[in-house]
DRENLO-856726 format. One record per atom (N, C-alpha, C): residue in one letter; x, y, z. Coordinates in pm, whole numbers, plus 50000, padded with zeros to 5 digits. Each point is the difference from the previous one (the first is absolute). Last residue first. Example, Ala and Ser with C-alpha at 12.3 -4.5 7.8 and 13.67 -1.06 7.14 Angstrom:
BEGIN
S512854977550708;S500825011950006;S499235010950073;A500294942849993;A499115011950000;A500905012050000;
END
This chain:
BEGIN
D229351321320781;D500215000250145;D499725013950052;Y499604965349531;Y499595012550064;Y500174998750150;L501254975649469;L500105000050146;L499555013550055;L499964965849531;L499605013250051;L499994999150152;V502304970749567;V499545000050139;V499765014550042;F500934965149545;F499705013850040;F499464999350142;R503094966849633;R499085001750111;R499845014850029;G501574965149549;G500285010150101;G498965000250109;T502224979049484;T499164997250116;T500335010450105;A501014986849429;A500065008450121;A499064994750106;V501604975449595;V500055014049959;V500145009050124;D499344952149979;D501415003750008;D500165014749962;S495754968750209;S500455011249917;S501495002250016;D497384951750044;D500355011850077;D500515010849906;E496484963849822;E501425001850024;E500195012150089;S495774983449793;S500534990250095;S501505000850019;H498215021949547;H499304997650126;H500724989450082;Q502255035449647;Q499474986450005;Q499394997750138;A501795042049924;A499364997449870;A499384986149996;P500495025250477;P500854994649893;P499204997349873;I499165038250388;I499434987549949;I500874994949886;V501665028850421;V499665002349861;V499534986649945;D499505012850523;D500794993049900;D499575004749862;A499535013550575;A499665002049859;A500974992249912;A497815008450544;A501044993749918;A499555001649855;F498785029050482;F499634993549875;F501234993349940;A497945024350506;A501064995049911;A499404992949879;L499295034950476;L499324993649887;L501094995449905;S499275021450553;S500754996549879;S499124992949899;F500665024750536;F499084998649887;F500814997449875;P502285003550414;P498674995950048;P498994997749888;A505254991249916;A499175011750027;A498634995250047;L503624968849942;L500665012249951;L499245012950034;N498914950650071;N500835006150104;N500695012949956;S497104969349734;S499245004550117;S500835007650101;P499894991949434;P500814997750119;P499305005850123;A496784985349610;A501045010250021;A500834996450123;A497104968649637;A500145003950139;A501165009950014;I497665000049527;I500644989950085;I500055005150143;E497535008349474;E500215005350135;E500524988650087;T500765004049463;T499274993050104;T500285006650134;V500525005649416;V500235005750133;V499104993050100;Q502124998449470;Q499154992050088;Q500355004450142;L500645023649480;L500394997750139;L498984991350071;E499745017549543;E500964989050006;E500514997450142;E496895035949879;E499374986949990;E500984988450005;R500495048150261;R500224994849865;R499504985749993;L497705031950360;L501284993449973;L500094995549855;V497355036650355;V499834992949873;V501374994749960;A498075011950514;A500935003049891;A499704991549878;A497914999750452;A499265004949884;A500915002749879;R501704985950432;R499114989349950;R499245004349875;V502745032050216;V500834989149947;V499124989149941;A497845035750218;A500645004549877;A500844988949936;E498014992050423;E498975001049895;E500625004049866;V502824999950375;V499614986349964;V498975000249888;A501225041250186;A501104994549920;A499674985949953;G497005020850296;G499965006449869;G501084994749907;S500024985350447;S498824994749931;S499885005849859;F503285017550287;F500384986749951;F498854993849922;V499185041250202;V501035001949896;V500454986549944;S496925000650362;S499385004249874;S501035001949890;P500604964250405;P500165014449977;P499475003949862;L498224958950301;L500815002249881;L500125015149977;P499334979950497;P499245003249879;P500965002649884;N500824967850427;N500485012349936;N499165002649877;V498404974050446;V500334997849860;V500465013349942;T500074978350524;T499515010449910;T500464996849859;E498984971850497;E500795001849878;E499395011249915;T497974984250403;T501145008750028;T500875002349878;E496154970650009;E499565013950008;E501175009550023;S500904953849736;S499495003950131;S499625014849998;M499944962849592;M500735011650048;M499385004250133;
END
């Protein structure tokens, strides 16, 4: 990074939201993974993908799947 580039500090309100989301207690039948957030929607973002764990291993969940995206501008 050059000396002329500035790094946007993480806003405290977004940082607090990220901490709260990451600390959430989830139901044990959920498999949640942090994924790359969309980069062009907001300057600050966080994203997760979630699946309901199937009864049989090594199969995709037909019960439910979803994504959670936190955006801050």
